[in-house]
C-alpha positions as CSV (number, residue, x, y, z in Angstrom):
1,M,-4.2,89.8,-36.2
2,T,-4.5,87.6,-33.1
3,L,-3.0,89.2,-30.1
4,H,-0.4,87.3,-28.0
5,R,-1.7,86.9,-24.5
6,P,0.1,85.9,-21.3
7,E,0.3,82.1,-20.8
8,G,-0.7,81.6,-24.4
9,R,-4.4,82.2,-23.6
10,K,-7.0,82.3,-26.4
11,S,-9.0,85.4,-26.8
12,N,-12.1,83.8,-25.2
13,Q,-10.2,82.0,-22.4
14,I,-10.3,82.9,-18.7
15,R,-7.1,82.9,-16.6
16,P,-6.1,79.9,-14.5
17,I,-8.1,79.8,-11.3
18,L,-7.1,78.4,-7.9
19,I,-9.5,78.3,-5.0
20,E,-8.7,77.4,-1.4
21,T,-11.6,77.2,1.1
22,Q,-11.9,77.3,4.9
23,I,-8.6,79.1,5.4
24,N,-10.0,81.3,8.2
25,K,-11.1,79.1,11.2
26,F,-13.1,81.9,12.7
27,A,-15.2,83.1,9.7
28,E,-18.4,81.2,8.8
29,G,-17.1,81.1,5.2
30,S,-13.7,81.9,3.7
31,V,-12.1,81.6,0.3
32,L,-8.7,82.5,-1.1
33,I,-9.2,82.9,-4.9
34,Q,-6.4,83.4,-7.4
35,C,-7.3,84.4,-10.9
36,G,-4.1,84.6,-12.9
37,D,-1.9,86.8,-10.7
38,T,-4.8,88.5,-8.9
39,R,-5.3,87.1,-5.4
40,V,-8.3,88.0,-3.2
41,L,-9.2,86.8,0.3
42,C,-13.0,86.6,0.7
43,T,-14.5,86.1,4.2
44,A,-18.1,85.8,5.2
45,S,-19.1,86.8,8.7
46,V,-22.6,86.3,10.2
47,E,-24.1,88.8,12.6
48,E,-27.4,88.1,14.4
49,S,-28.9,91.5,13.6
50,V,-29.8,93.8,10.7
51,P,-29.4,97.5,10.0
52,N,-31.9,99.7,11.8
53,W,-34.0,100.3,8.6
54,L,-34.6,96.6,8.3
55,K,-35.5,95.7,11.9
56,G,-38.9,94.1,12.3
57,K,-39.2,93.4,8.5
58,G,-38.4,89.7,8.8
59,Q,-35.6,89.6,6.3
60,G,-31.8,89.6,6.3
61,W,-29.1,91.6,4.6
62,I,-26.0,90.9,2.6
63,T,-23.3,93.6,2.3
64,A,-19.7,93.8,1.4
65,E,-16.5,95.7,2.1
66,Y,-13.5,95.8,-0.3
67,S,-10.0,96.9,0.3
68,M,-6.6,96.6,-1.4
69,L,-3.6,95.9,0.7
70,P,-0.8,98.6,0.5
71,R,1.5,96.5,-1.7
72,A,-1.1,94.7,-3.8
73,T,0.1,96.8,-6.8
74,H,3.4,97.8,-8.2
75,T,3.7,100.7,-5.8
76,R,2.5,101.0,-2.2
77,T,-0.9,102.6,-1.7
78,K,-2.2,104.1,1.6
79,R,-4.9,102.3,3.5
80,D,-8.4,103.8,3.5
81,R,-8.2,104.7,7.2
82,E,-10.1,108.0,7.3
83,K,-12.2,108.1,4.1
84,V,-13.2,105.4,1.7
85,S,-12.4,106.4,-1.9
86,G,-15.1,106.7,-4.5
87,R,-13.7,103.7,-6.4
88,T,-13.8,101.5,-3.3
89,Q,-17.4,102.6,-2.5
90,E,-18.4,101.7,-6.1
91,I,-16.8,98.3,-5.9
92,Q,-18.3,97.5,-2.4
93,R,-21.8,98.4,-3.7
94,L,-21.3,96.3,-6.8
95,I,-20.3,93.3,-4.7
96,G,-23.2,93.7,-2.3
97,R,-25.7,94.0,-5.1
98,S,-24.3,91.0,-6.8
99,L,-24.4,88.7,-3.8
100,R,-27.9,89.8,-2.6
101,S,-29.2,88.4,-5.9
102,M,-28.2,84.9,-5.0
103,I,-30.0,84.8,-1.6
104,N,-33.7,84.8,-0.6
105,L,-33.4,87.4,2.1
106,K,-36.7,86.4,3.7
107,E,-35.4,82.9,4.3
108,L,-32.2,84.3,5.8
109,G,-34.1,85.8,8.7
110,E,-33.1,89.0,10.5
111,R,-29.3,88.6,10.3
112,T,-26.6,90.2,8.3
113,I,-23.8,88.5,6.4
114,Y,-20.7,90.6,5.7
115,L,-18.4,89.8,2.9
116,D,-14.9,91.2,3.3
117,C,-12.8,91.2,0.1
118,D,-9.2,91.9,0.7
119,V,-7.0,92.1,-2.4
120,L,-3.6,90.6,-1.7
121,Q,-2.2,91.0,-5.2
122,A,-3.8,92.9,-8.1
123,D,-3.3,92.2,-11.7
124,G,-6.6,93.2,-13.2
125,G,-10.1,92.0,-12.4
126,T,-10.1,92.6,-8.7
127,R,-13.8,93.4,-8.5
128,T,-14.8,90.5,-10.7
129,T,-12.5,88.1,-8.8
130,S,-14.0,89.4,-5.5
131,I,-17.5,88.6,-6.7
132,T,-16.7,85.1,-7.9
133,G,-14.8,84.3,-4.7
134,S,-17.4,85.9,-2.4
135,S,-20.2,83.8,-3.9
136,I,-18.4,80.7,-2.7
137,A,-17.7,82.1,0.7
138,L,-21.3,83.1,1.1
139,A,-22.6,79.7,0.1
140,I,-20.3,78.1,2.7
141,A,-21.6,80.5,5.4
142,I,-25.2,79.7,4.4
143,N,-24.4,76.0,4.7
144,Q,-23.0,76.6,8.2
145,L,-26.2,78.3,9.3
146,L,-28.2,75.3,8.0
147,K,-25.9,72.8,9.8
148,N,-26.2,74.8,13.1
149,G,-30.0,74.9,12.8
150,K,-30.2,78.7,12.7
151,I,-32.2,78.6,9.6
152,E,-34.7,76.0,8.4
153,N,-34.9,76.5,4.7
154,N,-31.9,77.1,2.4
155,P,-32.0,80.7,1.2
156,L,-29.4,80.1,-1.5
157,V,-31.1,80.7,-4.9
158,D,-28.1,80.6,-7.2
159,L,-24.4,81.3,-7.5
160,V,-23.0,84.4,-9.1
161,S,-19.7,85.1,-10.9
162,A,-18.2,88.1,-12.8
163,V,-15.8,88.6,-15.6
164,S,-14.2,91.4,-17.5
165,I,-14.3,91.6,-21.3
166,G,-12.5,94.1,-23.5
167,I,-11.6,95.1,-27.0
168,K,-8.0,95.6,-28.0
169,N,-7.0,96.2,-31.6
170,K,-10.5,95.1,-32.7
171,E,-10.2,91.8,-30.9
172,V,-12.6,90.8,-28.1
173,L,-10.6,89.5,-25.0
174,T,-12.0,87.6,-22.0
175,D,-10.8,88.1,-18.4
176,L,-8.4,91.0,-18.7
177,D,-5.1,91.2,-16.8
178,Y,-3.8,94.6,-15.7
179,E,-1.8,95.3,-18.9
180,E,-4.7,94.4,-21.1
181,D,-7.2,96.3,-19.0
182,S,-5.1,99.5,-19.1
183,S,-4.6,99.4,-22.8
184,C,-8.1,98.2,-24.1
185,E,-10.2,100.6,-26.2
186,V,-13.4,99.1,-24.7
187,D,-13.8,97.7,-21.2
188,M,-16.8,95.9,-19.7
189,N,-17.6,94.0,-16.6
190,F,-20.4,91.4,-16.6
191,V,-22.0,90.0,-13.4
192,I,-23.9,86.8,-14.3
193,T,-25.9,84.2,-12.3
194,G,-25.3,80.5,-12.6
195,K,-28.5,80.2,-14.6
196,G,-27.0,82.7,-17.1
197,N,-29.0,85.8,-16.2
198,F,-27.5,89.2,-15.9
199,I,-27.2,91.1,-12.7
200,E,-25.2,94.0,-13.9
201,V,-23.3,95.1,-17.0
202,Q,-20.8,97.9,-16.7
203,G,-19.0,99.1,-19.8
204,T,-17.5,102.1,-21.6
205,G,-15.7,102.9,-24.8
206,E,-12.7,104.6,-23.2
207,Q,-10.7,105.0,-26.4
208,A,-13.1,103.9,-29.1
209,Q,-16.7,103.3,-30.0
210,F,-18.1,99.8,-30.3
211,T,-20.7,98.3,-32.5
212,K,-23.8,96.2,-31.8
213,D,-22.1,93.2,-33.2
214,E,-19.1,93.7,-30.9
215,L,-21.3,94.2,-27.9
216,Q,-23.0,90.9,-28.8
217,L,-19.6,89.1,-29.1
218,M,-18.5,90.5,-25.7
219,T,-21.8,89.3,-24.2
220,D,-21.4,85.9,-25.7
221,Q,-17.9,85.5,-24.4
222,A,-19.0,86.7,-20.9
223,L,-21.7,84.1,-20.8
224,S,-19.3,81.4,-21.9
225,A,-16.9,82.5,-19.2
226,A,-19.6,82.6,-16.5
227,K,-20.6,79.0,-17.4
228,E,-17.0,77.9,-16.8
229,L,-16.8,79.9,-13.6
230,K,-19.9,78.3,-12.2
231,S,-18.5,74.9,-12.9
232,I,-15.4,75.7,-11.0
233,Q,-17.5,77.1,-8.1
234,A,-19.7,74.1,-8.1
235,K,-16.8,71.7,-8.0
236,T,-15.3,73.7,-5.1
237,L,-18.5,73.5,-3.1
238,S,-19.1,69.8,-3.9
239,K,-15.8,69.0,-2.1
240,L,-17.4,70.4,1.0
241,N,-20.6,68.4,0.4
242,I,-22.6,71.6,-0.3
243,E,-25.5,71.1,-2.7
244,L,-26.5,73.8,-5.1
245,P,-30.1,74.8,-5.9
246,V,-31.4,73.3,-9.1
């Protein structure tokens, strides 16, 4: 039986996406991305130095911080003031790994780009939305470095996006909202490059096992979603006259 999804979405359809760029006049790159009812502010900040362990090695670094505003969810949550939670650390590392895959760190030079992902409203897929939005913010920041003559060669290798896929009542669903995510028997996150290569796949059968055929179907739907997400990213950047690598 086909499940009824919010907004009448098909099982393989992503949520409506809205992207606004250059909303922070101080940041080298900034994006407000809305995926369904999930909204994330992604800002890219360039610092002309690298961590101590990278000094003198002639390459740059990309890292990320993630936080959820106190009333991003149904009830207020405390800010991570004293200690970052394990979940937050996991998501930050995932975002950082994902974004480093789209940059030639040698061409970046000895500088660091920080991606700050602040969840304004959470309705499922906050980590995947953060990755998709941060990829755009990072590309904008790289373009700013090129325009200012701080780097000679474009270090941008590719874009990256992410999507959640789940199984609910034996049906594979793309881009889960909170209600779907919390009730799915199987939940997976795919991080995929614009060229269709995988950076990371996270998945678990929380309430049920899944078959090889179901895994293949989840993978196929993730690849299809990533292709659509790249098209949205590319159109957003083209409006800023930012060319993508072939």
